[in-house]
LORO-230491 format. One record per atom (N, C-alpha, C): residue number from 1; residue in three letters; atom name; x, y, z. Coordinates in nm, 3 decimals. Layout:
<pts>
(pt NUM, "ALA", "CA", (X, Y, Z)) ...
</pts>
This chain:
<pts>
(pt 1, "MET", "N", (-2.437, 0.805, -0.833)) (pt 1, "MET", "CA", (-2.254, 0.820, -0.743)) (pt 1, "MET", "C", (-2.235, 0.865, -0.793)) (pt 2, "GLU", "N", (-2.061, 0.889, -0.797)) (pt 2, "GLU", "CA", (-1.999, 1.020, -0.813)) (pt 2, "GLU", "C", (-1.858, 0.981, -0.837)) (pt 3, "ARG", "N", (-1.837, 1.032, -0.974)) (pt 3, "ARG", "CA", (-1.656, 0.987, -1.023)) (pt 3, "ARG", "C", (-1.592, 1.112, -0.931)) (pt 4, "ILE", "N", (-1.479, 1.006, -0.885)) (pt 4, "ILE", "CA", (-1.366, 1.118, -0.814)) (pt 4, "ILE", "C", (-1.238, 1.184, -0.910)) (pt 5, "SER", "N", (-1.226, 1.046, -0.977)) (pt 5, "SER", "CA", (-1.108, 1.039, -1.061)) (pt 5, "SER", "C", (-1.124, 0.959, -1.168)) (pt 6, "THR", "N", (-0.986, 0.908, -1.272)) (pt 6, "THR", "CA", (-0.973, 0.870, -1.319)) (pt 6, "THR", "C", (-0.850, 0.811, -1.365)) (pt 7, "ARG", "N", (-0.846, 0.659, -1.303)) (pt 7, "ARG", "CA", (-0.717, 0.590, -1.344)) (pt 7, "ARG", "C", (-0.712, 0.488, -1.445)) (pt 8, "LEU", "N", (-0.589, 0.407, -1.440)) (pt 8, "LEU", "CA", (-0.495, 0.356, -1.605)) (pt 8, "LEU", "C", (-0.478, 0.203, -1.480)) (pt 9, "LEU", "N", (-0.523, 0.107, -1.544)) (pt 9, "LEU", "CA", (-0.509, -0.020, -1.532)) (pt 9, "LEU", "C", (-0.335, -0.019, -1.525)) (pt 10, "ASP", "N", (-0.264, -0.104, -1.420)) (pt 10, "ASP", "CA", (-0.125, -0.100, -1.477)) (pt 10, "ASP", "C", (-0.120, -0.228, -1.606)) (pt 11, "GLU", "N", (0.012, -0.275, -1.601)) (pt 11, "GLU", "CA", (0.031, -0.393, -1.676)) (pt 11, "GLU", "C", (-0.028, -0.522, -1.614)) (pt 12, "LEU", "N", (0.019, -0.505, -1.519)) (pt 12, "LEU", "CA", (-0.060, -0.626, -1.406)) (pt 12, "LEU", "C", (-0.237, -0.650, -1.379)) (pt 13, "GLY", "N", (-0.272, -0.504, -1.418)) (pt 13, "GLY", "CA", (-0.429, -0.477, -1.434)) (pt 13, "GLY", "C", (-0.469, -0.422, -1.306)) (pt 14, "ARG", "N", (-0.395, -0.380, -1.183)) (pt 14, "ARG", "CA", (-0.413, -0.280, -1.035)) (pt 14, "ARG", "C", (-0.386, -0.168, -1.120)) (pt 15, "ILE", "N", (-0.509, -0.115, -0.994)) (pt 15, "ILE", "CA", (-0.564, 0.042, -1.006)) (pt 15, "ILE", "C", (-0.476, 0.054, -0.851)) (pt 16, "ALA", "N", (-0.493, 0.208, -0.800)) (pt 16, "ALA", "CA", (-0.426, 0.261, -0.729)) (pt 16, "ALA", "C", (-0.597, 0.357, -0.641)) (pt 17, "LEU", "N", (-0.661, 0.333, -0.585)) (pt 17, "LEU", "CA", (-0.759, 0.401, -0.507)) (pt 17, "LEU", "C", (-0.672, 0.526, -0.491)) (pt 18, "PRO", "N", (-0.789, 0.572, -0.501)) (pt 18, "PRO", "CA", (-0.740, 0.785, -0.443)) (pt 18, "PRO", "C", (-0.752, 0.754, -0.318)) (pt 19, "SER", "N", (-0.684, 0.885, -0.282)) (pt 19, "SER", "CA", (-0.668, 0.880, -0.077)) (pt 19, "SER", "C", (-0.791, 0.893, -0.026)) (pt 20, "VAL", "N", (-0.842, 0.990, -0.142)) (pt 20, "VAL", "CA", (-0.943, 1.063, -0.093)) (pt 20, "VAL", "C", (-1.046, 0.988, -0.051)) (pt 21, "SER", "N", (-1.046, 0.876, -0.113)) (pt 21, "SER", "CA", (-1.179, 0.796, -0.162)) (pt 21, "SER", "C", (-1.109, 0.671, 0.006)) (pt 22, "ARG", "N", (-0.968, 0.617, -0.005)) (pt 22, "ARG", "CA", (-0.981, 0.560, 0.085)) (pt 22, "ARG", "C", (-0.943, 0.599, 0.177)) (pt 23, "GLU", "N", (-0.998, 0.752, 0.203)) (pt 23, "GLU", "CA", (-1.002, 0.797, 0.361)) (pt 23, "GLU", "C", (-1.131, 0.838, 0.434)) (pt 24, "ALA", "N", (-1.221, 0.850, 0.305)) (pt 24, "ALA", "CA", (-1.396, 0.871, 0.362)) (pt 24, "ALA", "C", (-1.385, 0.718, 0.419)) (pt 25, "PHE", "N", (-1.292, 0.657, 0.344)) (pt 25, "PHE", "CA", (-1.381, 0.498, 0.423)) (pt 25, "PHE", "C", (-1.307, 0.381, 0.514)) (pt 26, "GLY", "N", (-1.216, 0.464, 0.598)) (pt 26, "GLY", "CA", (-1.146, 0.415, 0.650)) (pt 26, "GLY", "C", (-1.057, 0.308, 0.631)) (pt 27, "TRP", "N", (-1.002, 0.297, 0.453)) (pt 27, "TRP", "CA", (-0.953, 0.215, 0.453)) (pt 27, "TRP", "C", (-0.812, 0.187, 0.446)) (pt 28, "GLU", "N", (-0.708, 0.146, 0.574)) (pt 28, "GLU", "CA", (-0.558, 0.123, 0.560)) (pt 28, "GLU", "C", (-0.515, 0.028, 0.454)) (pt 29, "PRO", "N", (-0.388, 0.047, 0.420)) (pt 29, "PRO", "CA", (-0.307, -0.071, 0.358)) (pt 29, "PRO", "C", (-0.368, -0.168, 0.432)) (pt 30, "GLY", "N", (-0.351, -0.267, 0.344)) (pt 30, "GLY", "CA", (-0.461, -0.435, 0.421)) (pt 30, "GLY", "C", (-0.580, -0.434, 0.425)) (pt 31, "ALA", "N", (-0.633, -0.371, 0.385)) (pt 31, "ALA", "CA", (-0.760, -0.396, 0.492)) (pt 31, "ALA", "C", (-0.838, -0.485, 0.404)) (pt 32, "PRO", "N", (-0.899, -0.567, 0.459)) (pt 32, "PRO", "CA", (-0.971, -0.646, 0.380)) (pt 32, "PRO", "C", (-1.107, -0.625, 0.264)) (pt 33, "LEU", "N", (-1.107, -0.613, 0.103)) (pt 33, "LEU", "CA", (-1.184, -0.605, 0.074)) (pt 33, "LEU", "C", (-1.280, -0.704, -0.048)) (pt 34, "ASP", "N", (-1.406, -0.629, -0.038)) (pt 34, "ASP", "CA", (-1.476, -0.764, -0.144)) (pt 34, "ASP", "C", (-1.525, -0.686, -0.265)) (pt 35, "ILE", "N", (-1.478, -0.776, -0.361)) (pt 35, "ILE", "CA", (-1.481, -0.718, -0.535)) (pt 35, "ILE", "C", (-1.621, -0.702, -0.564)) (pt 36, "PHE", "N", (-1.733, -0.734, -0.635)) (pt 36, "PHE", "CA", (-1.858, -0.695, -0.719)) (pt 36, "PHE", "C", (-1.811, -0.689, -0.849)) (pt 37, "GLU", "N", (-1.871, -0.786, -0.886)) (pt 37, "GLU", "CA", (-1.877, -0.679, -1.075)) (pt 37, "GLU", "C", (-2.020, -0.738, -1.106)) (pt 38, "ASP", "N", (-2.088, -0.621, -1.195)) (pt 38, "ASP", "CA", (-2.190, -0.636, -1.235)) (pt 38, "ASP", "C", (-2.133, -0.578, -1.398)) (pt 39, "ALA", "N", (-2.149, -0.722, -1.481)) (pt 39, "ALA", "CA", (-2.145, -0.708, -1.592)) (pt 39, "ALA", "C", (-2.244, -0.708, -1.704)) (pt 40, "ALA", "N", (-2.339, -0.656, -1.670)) (pt 40, "ALA", "CA", (-2.482, -0.614, -1.737)) (pt 40, "ALA", "C", (-2.405, -0.465, -1.733)) (pt 41, "ASN", "N", (-2.378, -0.330, -1.652)) (pt 41, "ASN", "CA", (-2.312, -0.205, -1.600)) (pt 41, "ASN", "C", (-2.222, -0.191, -1.636)) (pt 42, "GLN", "N", (-2.093, -0.253, -1.656)) (pt 42, "GLN", "CA", (-2.028, -0.271, -1.702)) (pt 42, "GLN", "C", (-1.933, -0.162, -1.538)) (pt 43, "GLN", "N", (-1.969, -0.242, -1.451)) (pt 43, "GLN", "CA", (-1.886, -0.151, -1.282)) (pt 43, "GLN", "C", (-1.837, -0.287, -1.249)) (pt 44, "VAL", "N", (-1.791, -0.251, -1.079)) (pt 44, "VAL", "CA", (-1.704, -0.339, -1.046)) (pt 44, "VAL", "C", (-1.735, -0.259, -0.883)) (pt 45, "VAL", "N", (-1.769, -0.322, -0.768)) (pt 45, "VAL", "CA", (-1.817, -0.224, -0.640)) (pt 45, "VAL", "C", (-1.727, -0.280, -0.496)) (pt 46, "LEU", "N", (-1.657, -0.199, -0.475)) (pt 46, "LEU", "CA", (-1.576, -0.243, -0.386)) (pt 46, "LEU", "C", (-1.706, -0.244, -0.244)) (pt 47, "ARG", "N", (-1.641, -0.350, -0.118)) (pt 47, "ARG", "CA", (-1.696, -0.334, -0.026)) (pt 47, "ARG", "C", (-1.598, -0.330, 0.122)) (pt 48, "GLN", "N", (-1.632, -0.284, 0.217)) (pt 48, "GLN", "CA", (-1.475, -0.347, 0.324)) (pt 48, "GLN", "C", (-1.568, -0.472, 0.386)) (pt 49, "ALA", "N", (-1.477, -0.586, 0.412)) (pt 49, "ALA", "CA", (-1.549, -0.738, 0.375)) (pt 49, "ALA", "C", (-1.562, -0.763, 0.513)) (pt 50, "ALA", "N", (-1.698, -0.811, 0.548)) (pt 50, "ALA", "CA", (-1.680, -0.831, 0.687)) (pt 50, "ALA", "C", (-1.610, -0.947, 0.688)) (pt 51, "PRO", "N", (-1.608, -0.983, 0.810)) (pt 51, "PRO", "CA", (-1.502, -1.056, 0.899)) (pt 51, "PRO", "C", (-1.529, -1.235, 0.892)) (pt 52, "ARG", "N", (-1.524, -1.306, 0.846)) (pt 52, "ARG", "CA", (-1.532, -1.453, 0.795)) (pt 52, "ARG", "C", (-1.415, -1.584, 0.919)) (pt 53, "CYS", "N", (-1.434, -1.664, 0.913)) (pt 53, "CYS", "CA", (-1.389, -1.793, 0.978)) (pt 53, "CYS", "C", (-1.294, -1.816, 0.904)) (pt 54, "VAL", "N", (-1.175, -1.814, 0.908)) (pt 54, "VAL", "CA", (-1.055, -1.839, 0.838)) (pt 54, "VAL", "C", (-1.042, -1.978, 0.834)) (pt 55, "PHE", "N", (-1.101, -2.073, 0.820)) (pt 55, "PHE", "CA", (-1.144, -2.251, 0.834)) (pt 55, "PHE", "C", (-1.244, -2.239, 0.686)) (pt 56, "CYS", "N", (-1.369, -2.205, 0.758)) (pt 56, "CYS", "CA", (-1.552, -2.213, 0.674)) (pt 56, "CYS", "C", (-1.578, -2.083, 0.561)) (pt 57, "LYS", "N", (-1.520, -2.026, 0.604)) (pt 57, "LYS", "CA", (-1.532, -1.876, 0.563)) (pt 57, "LYS", "C", (-1.686, -1.849, 0.636)) (pt 58, "SER", "N", (-1.747, -1.875, 0.685)) (pt 58, "SER", "CA", (-1.862, -1.868, 0.755)) (pt 58, "SER", "C", (-1.897, -1.682, 0.791)) (pt 59, "GLY", "N", (-1.978, -1.612, 0.835)) (pt 59, "GLY", "CA", (-1.956, -1.521, 0.898)) (pt 59, "GLY", "C", (-2.078, -1.463, 1.035)) (pt 60, "THR", "N", (-2.140, -1.601, 1.100)) (pt 60, "THR", "CA", (-2.185, -1.555, 1.246)) (pt 60, "THR", "C", (-2.120, -1.677, 1.338)) (pt 61, "GLY", "N", (-2.135, -1.662, 1.432)) (pt 61, "GLY", "CA", (-2.120, -1.698, 1.568)) (pt 61, "GLY", "C", (-1.973, -1.704, 1.594)) (pt 62, "LEU", "N", (-1.914, -1.561, 1.555)) (pt 62, "LEU", "CA", (-1.730, -1.586, 1.534)) (pt 62, "LEU", "C", (-1.671, -1.536, 1.613)) (pt 63, "ARG", "N", (-1.566, -1.558, 1.658)) (pt 63, "ARG", "CA", (-1.479, -1.553, 1.787)) (pt 63, "ARG", "C", (-1.374, -1.485, 1.707)) (pt 64, "LEU", "N", (-1.278, -1.453, 1.836)) (pt 64, "LEU", "CA", (-1.132, -1.409, 1.830)) (pt 64, "LEU", "C", (-1.067, -1.519, 1.881)) (pt 65, "PHE", "N", (-0.974, -1.572, 1.805)) (pt 65, "PHE", "CA", (-0.878, -1.743, 1.857)) (pt 65, "PHE", "C", (-0.728, -1.706, 1.796)) (pt 66, "GLY", "N", (-0.669, -1.652, 1.856)) (pt 66, "GLY", "CA", (-0.494, -1.640, 1.843)) (pt 66, "GLY", "C", (-0.537, -1.503, 1.752)) (pt 67, "GLY", "N", (-0.598, -1.466, 1.747)) (pt 67, "GLY", "CA", (-0.583, -1.355, 1.691)) (pt 67, "GLY", "C", (-0.669, -1.312, 1.504)) (pt 68, "LYS", "N", (-0.738, -1.460, 1.504)) (pt 68, "LYS", "CA", (-0.784, -1.485, 1.391)) (pt 68, "LYS", "C", (-0.969, -1.492, 1.369)) (pt 69, "HIS", "N", (-1.060, -1.473, 1.334)) (pt 69, "HIS", "CA", (-1.133, -1.506, 1.343)) (pt 69, "HIS", "C", (-1.253, -1.644, 1.333)) (pt 70, "VAL", "N", (-1.244, -1.753, 1.377)) (pt 70, "VAL", "CA", (-1.272, -1.817, 1.421)) (pt 70, "VAL", "C", (-1.495, -1.840, 1.389)) (pt 71, "CYS", "N", (-1.592, -1.932, 1.330)) (pt 71, "CYS", "CA", (-1.678, -1.971, 1.425)) (pt 71, "CYS", "C", (-1.684, -2.065, 1.522)) (pt 72, "ALA", "N", (-1.785, -2.053, 1.599)) (pt 72, "ALA", "CA", (-1.797, -2.165, 1.686)) (pt 72, "ALA", "C", (-1.790, -2.326, 1.666)) (pt 73, "GLN", "N", (-1.818, -2.347, 1.557)) (pt 73, "GLN", "CA", (-1.845, -2.482, 1.535)) (pt 73, "GLN", "C", (-1.699, -2.503, 1.469)) (pt 74, "CYS", "N", (-1.641, -2.450, 1.428)) (pt 74, "CYS", "CA", (-1.475, -2.459, 1.371)) (pt 74, "CYS", "C", (-1.390, -2.469, 1.525)) (pt 75, "LEU", "N", (-1.457, -2.379, 1.582)) (pt 75, "LEU", "CA", (-1.354, -2.324, 1.731)) (pt 75, "LEU", "C", (-1.344, -2.496, 1.835)) (pt 76, "ARG", "N", (-1.465, -2.519, 1.810)) (pt 76, "ARG", "CA", (-1.524, -2.658, 1.893)) (pt 76, "ARG", "C", (-1.486, -2.763, 1.817)) (pt 77, "ALA", "N", (-1.449, -2.777, 1.702)) (pt 77, "ALA", "CA", (-1.384, -2.909, 1.607)) (pt 77, "ALA", "C", (-1.232, -2.864, 1.677)) (pt 78, "ILE", "N", (-1.181, -2.775, 1.676)) (pt 78, "ILE", "CA", (-1.036, -2.734, 1.692)) (pt 78, "ILE", "C", (-1.017, -2.798, 1.866)) (pt 79, "ARG", "N", (-1.100, -2.764, 1.955)) (pt 79, "ARG", "CA", (-1.100, -2.786, 2.072)) (pt 79, "ARG", "C", (-1.091, -2.961, 2.093)) (pt 80, "GLU", "N", (-1.195, -3.029, 1.990)) (pt 80, "GLU", "CA", (-1.227, -3.154, 2.000)) (pt 80, "GLU", "C", (-1.049, -3.255, 1.966)) (pt 81, "SER", "N", (-0.982, -3.144, 1.862)) (pt 81, "SER", "CA", (-0.914, -3.268, 1.787)) (pt 81, "SER", "C", (-0.798, -3.280, 1.879)) 
</pts>
């Protein structure tokens, strides 16, 4: 793992990701990121979030419905209601 830069936490606990990192991964403003913590090694890991159903958070069988990801089970429930 390569250190890119050092950043300070602001008063709300936020940091800005370096532009070189955002560009390397193609992360635009508003990109969903999953945050993982490794307490034993005092590390925080960011990954681009995989699409999930907006209702049940499932990651399988997704379809776009009204511009949102919805799984087959929730889509069936919507159609039946």
